[in-house]
C-alpha positions in Angstrom: 138.0 -202.1 159.4 135.0 -202.6 157.1 131.4 -202.0 158.2 130.5 -205.7 157.8 133.4 -206.8 159.9 132.6 -204.2 162.6 129.0 -205.3 162.7 130.0 -208.9 163.0 132.4 -208.1 165.8 129.8 -206.0 167.6 127.3 -208.9 167.3 129.8 -211.4 168.6 130.9 -209.1 171.5 127.3 -208.3 172.6 126.2 -212.0 172.5 124.6 -212.8 175.8 123.9 -209.2 176.7 120.3 -208.1 176.9 119.2 -205.2 174.6 118.7 -203.2 177.8 122.3 -203.7 178.8 123.5 -202.7 175.3 121.4 -199.6 175.3 122.6 -198.7 178.8 126.2 -199.0 177.7 125.6 -196.7 174.7 123.7 -194.2 176.9 126.7 -194.0 179.2 128.8 -192.9 176.2 129.2 -189.1 175.9 130.3 -189.1 172.3 128.2 -187.3 169.7 129.6 -189.2 166.8 127.9 -192.6 166.5 130.8 -194.3 164.8 133.2 -193.1 167.5 130.7 -194.3 170.1 130.6 -197.8 168.5 134.4 -198.0 168.3 134.7 -197.0 172.0 131.9 -199.4 173.0 133.7 -202.3 171.2 137.0 -201.4 172.8 135.5 -201.2 176.3 133.6 -204.4 175.7 136.8 -206.1 174.5 138.6 -204.9 177.7 135.8 -206.2 179.8 135.8 -209.6 178.1 139.5 -210.0 178.3 139.3 -209.4 182.1 137.1 -212.4 182.4 139.1 -214.8 180.2 
């Protein structure tokens, strides 16, 4: 997945979240690789959203 698509997806998935919530989510991640953390974050967020649809 391209970086632009990934950023657009992240922006869409985090819409409605406060910056503090987003930061807290990233802080919970224990991954040293930022790209891996972003991927895991998006997957977790997707799971969370699908639970509420």
